[in-house]
Every structure is written in C-alpha cells, then in structure tokens.
Steps between C-alpha positions, in 0.01 A plus 500: 500500500872447449690748284717336229824700489654343184228605251496848650875542452471372144227752420703782659807413295302479180341839557843659558634394160535801273241510222777632270702184568203276420450690176871513408576405143742215455803600294766277350837669447713305256878500483636830371645484150801715429718652237866556591407440866668284763268213612528615861333832413220315322434301818518813715250679277256208519525490880440876522188473286362227724570698816350827377193327356435340837555832678217664306243279675319479168680194369613163625795343322466139389787272409526342159657162424873511431445357153279798411703766680621660177234480227610599152184691407186649663282205396719257693510739794123524517465122484761453771323759712170318457655173618647683801158650589601861422267778392780705345843421360790743486778489242805712578786592268822657633732663245845644565692726260825670600417704813121475484239232556129472430227273636186422301196356678214335311194350675246257352166391637474123511123480448496710182863457390502877438782739583371726778807708579834594343757739639872572493747698707876539483790660680870568477561431868617139465385197703439715810196648328330171422308541824339843435434416135318176588314677781365763262406244235299299754326809643408612151369152418286493813352846434469474122739787433842552342822451694658797325267738683481353851841595641520586867776671691674169576444332163635757254744322270844618400383541140224736613744692719756545222474819288372454147748507216466809282611593153795737492441829320778633276637828638636767268654835595522760227538856378242674287476821299179663392288808462154626591284750315249644747180648360268738686791668678420783743671748267756516224539350156523130419829368638646152535703388797786250454559262787739252656395214722578169669281193512488162674302252288370168636393246238258245652421328165129583494558865586781752542520753782739787551610770738625817333645839580493773231634854488379738226637848446516761228571870532404776255534873489143527619427365848154407382641261243705289743409133555628329813389185679627242746310171510520186716262231393388145432413335171320179407503353148366193322733338243332362188741213432770289666761556230822703501333804342170572671248784473329602822237740630403631839523803717607642829473762768761741633536767761599805298644839593470716190510850363357535150535876473293597801548515874576126529298229671522139607278194519424175325560450131352210300618368167429231243767362269576266213853377434729236359764314701801364310708226659252372755695174513836677521702661777494827301161646410388795291156655518310770323172642624236754412236608746266767624489657846230684692566697817247451778584843641477855370773761468435872548627740234641755746631509853316677781732803475439531127125482556527784748663709227192456283564180306188300416563157642366177347562136578568235239503121498780401265522190284687390193708243314822351628784315327767275653793285393699294749766239550504244780757260638 
C-alpha cells in the first residue's frame, strides 16, 4: 500500500494549530476619537491597541470598512462590527488636557449589543507613555480586571510615580501664659503655679495639632508649697467651625518633670482642654483655653534622706485644672 504524503502533512499541520488561536475572539478596533489630540496620536493609539490585542493570543483583530471606521455611537459600531464578522467591537477615546492625557476603552459584544467592559487610564508622561497605558488597558480587558491596578515594573506611569498633592497646613508660632492648680499634692497647702510657654500650632482645617514647651514655677516660704514643672508635649484639637472665631476641644500628652511640694518626679502627663481661637483666618491669632491634667506618675512626699530621719513617706498622683492664654503669629 502506498503512503499518501500530502494528506498526512495536512493533518500534521492542522493538529499543530493552537486551540487558543482557533477559539480567538474576533475584535474590531475602530478609529480612535480624540479631544485636543493630534490626529497622528489617534492613529498611533489605534495601532497599539491592534498590536497588543493580537499579542494576547486571545483575540484576532479584524478590519472594518473605511466608511465605518469612525462610528458616531455604539449602535453603529456594533452594526459595523457585525458586517465585518467581529465578535467584539472596541471604542477608544483619547483626551488631552494641559500636561496629562487619558484613554477610555469601551467594549461591546456584537451578538447581544451589550457593553461588556469599560476602563480608563491616564498619565502625565506625554506621548511616550501611550505604549504602557495601552498595554495595561489591553491586559486588563483580556483578564477582566482594571488597568489602574495591574501596573508592572516597566508599565508604571508618570502620574503614578509622581507624589500626591497635599493640602498645606497653616503654621503658627506663639507665646502663651498660664497657670496650673495641682490637687492631691504630696504635701503642702493648695498652691497655683504660673507658667510661661511656647507653642507651634499646625492648622490642617479638619484638626489642629501643636507642639508645646511649658515652664511652671512658684516659690513660697514653705518648701512644701512650691509648684514647679517643665513640660514638653503634643496636642491635638478638633475645631467646631471654619470661621474666624472658632471653639475647639481636644487633648494632649507631655513628658513632665515636676515637683509639687514633694521629692519631685517625672513621667507622662495627660490633659484634656476646651478653648476658643480668635483670628483663625488672620496672621495674628489669640487663644484662650481651660483644661484638666492628670499625671501618670506618682511623686513621693519626702526624699530618701528625710525618710531616714523618720518622715512618713507617701506617694501621690497629682491632677488639677489648667488655664492658658496665648498669642500666635
């Protein structure tokens, strides 16, 4: 029996054809429409879409008649795609504004006339970034995902690489005067301590934050009645309006070194406060504040040497009201 070589070669070639190619969906890519875009870039974008669609192996690109190359609406596009034998039609819009551009991709299924995919991606990198933007749009289309989340190391756009714009907080440096009245002192009568401090206030519209340094000192004839403190802390406050005169409330934490009549101690101090800021919209600001502090550390009434002499030592956790008035520039 003679072996027929021609049918055998035909069968071998047919079996080597990729099943993915046989099952490839036919896609019609119409002329790119543009806004404030040079016609050459519209043509380049269309060519890039055709190339990347073919590279996926999932689609085969079909040509559409020249008369139907730029349909005015999706209905016309679907009809033109049907006449061209396409399964899907792609409409692409390229928009340019100042130093940025954006491409919108919309896909329609010819059989059902339904929109099956819509995506958009932009950049500030100019025409050189048409290639990575189109590449990501096509990959997202093929996988049913969003182009904004499929960046790879070689397709990150200039817009994604640029730092985000941020609102500028108003910065105010100021001087403040105040007083504290510590209760539950280690020893001694009730005594207030006047203070002087500096603050750096940052107004971020929705909240205000500050760094402050305070020094409190009062001396009396009795050592047990002295009130001294040095605080470095942070404050965070919520304003209740956006007007020139604004009430606010909040609190803060400070590292405090204090002596409220005893042996002295140091640690964290917490406070809550309510105040009013005058001139929030001005370069000169006044503020008044009333608050309450609580030390997170205890102070002994006597030193170790005094205890050795027979003094009965106790430890106290001080707290009390605080007043403040300040001016900022």
